[in-house]
N, C-alpha and C positions, 0 to 999 in steps of 0.2 A: 313407100318405105318398107323394106323388109324387116321382120323382127326375128331375131334369134331366140330360140327357147334355150334357157340355161337352167339346168336343174343338178342336184347333188345325186351323183351316181351312188355314193357310199355315204351313209349317214354321218352328220357332224358329230364331233367327239367334245365332250364337256371338259374333261381333264385327261391328259396322257401324252402319248407320243405317236407321231405319224411318220412313218417311213416311206418316202415317195421316191419316184424315178428308179425302181429296181427293175432291172430287166425281167421281163414276164417270166422267163424260163427258170428264173433264180430265186422266185419267191419263197418256194418250200425250203430251198437251201438256206435262206435268210432265218426263216423260223428255226431251223436246226443250229444255225451258228448262234442265235441268241437264247437257245434253250427255251423257247416258247410253247413248246407242243404240250406241255403238262401244267401251264399255269392256269389259275382260276380267273384271270382277269378277261373281260370281253375283248375278243380280237375280231376286226372286221378284215378281210382279205379281198383285194381287187386283182384280178389277173386279166392280162389283155385289154387294159383300158387304153383308149386312145390318148395319144401325147404328141403335141406338135413338134416338140423337140425330138422325140425319139421314136415315133410311130407307135408302137405299143409298150406299155409299161405295166408294173405291178405297183401296188400300194399296200401297206400294212398299217392298220390303226389299233393301238393297244391302250385300252381304257385304264386310268389311274396307275399307270406304270411308267417311270422315268429311268433312264439308263445313264451310266458313266459314259464318258467319250471313249475310254478304252474299249468298253464292251461294243459300242455302235460302230466304232472305226474298223473293226474286223470285217464289216459289211462291205467295205470299200474293195475287198478282194474280189467280191461277186457282183458289186454295183458301185464301180468307180465315179459315176455321175449322181450317186444316190444324194438325197436331202433328208434332214431330220427337222421335224417341225415339232415344238413343244407347245402344247395346248393347256391353257388354264381358263376356266369360265367361258369356254367356246372360242377363245381368242388365241391366235398365234402369239406367244409371247417371246418365242426365240426360234430363229431359224438358221440352221447350219448345213455346211456341206460335210460329207464324209471325207476323212482324211486317211490316206494309207498309211498303216502301221509300219513301223520298222521291224517288228518281230510279232510272230502269232504263236500262240501255245494251245495245244490240245485240241485244234478244230479241223486239222487235215491230217490224212494219213501218209507216211513216206512211202515212195514208190519202189525204194530198194527192199527187196524181200529179205536181205540180210541185216537190215538196220535194226539195232537193238529195240526200238519202238514197236518193232513188229513181233517181237518174241519175249519181251519183259513188260511189267507194268510201269512203263516210263512214258509220260505224256510227250507228244511230239513238241518240237520247238523249231521253227523256221525263221531265218532271216528273210526280208521281203525285198525284192528289187523290181524296179520298173525300167524297161528299155523299149524305146520306140512303141509305147502304148502296150507292150506286152509285160504282164506280170509273171515273175517266177520266185519260186521259194527254195532257199538253200537250207538243207537239214543241218541242223547243229551238231548232230551225232556222227552222221556218216559222210556228210558233205556232198550228198547228191542233189543236184539242181533238178528242179521238176517244174514244168510249165503249170500253171494255177488251173487250167482247165482240166488237166488230168487228175487233180487232187480232190475235186469236189463232184 
């Protein structure tokens, strides 16, 4: 009988949020979107971890930090299959999938060089649409449609 060795690659979290199934190449973008670069909480990041479902994935564990759904759902733009686990006393108390927001504000730059958001202190605002698995954003101000990959 063959035994498989199973071990935690990333240490367990007592309380906090685990963001899983993030495409490996988008982990740093996820940190930016959530504004996690300057917080004092312990953050554990795993990149290029093996995933049976996705091949390679990223994971972010944030100790003692919980988010509103609106904050987390922005990640669906770069991690449409991402999941969120809420941890309390080392146990998953809630597990949910990211949902694509209808609108995003202030996290992507408009590709139109003439857009007011590129010349005035106006936060960007986009309507989000998804067609055939491709995500695109429509600028609220100049109405230019942009592919999501070009914006991050």
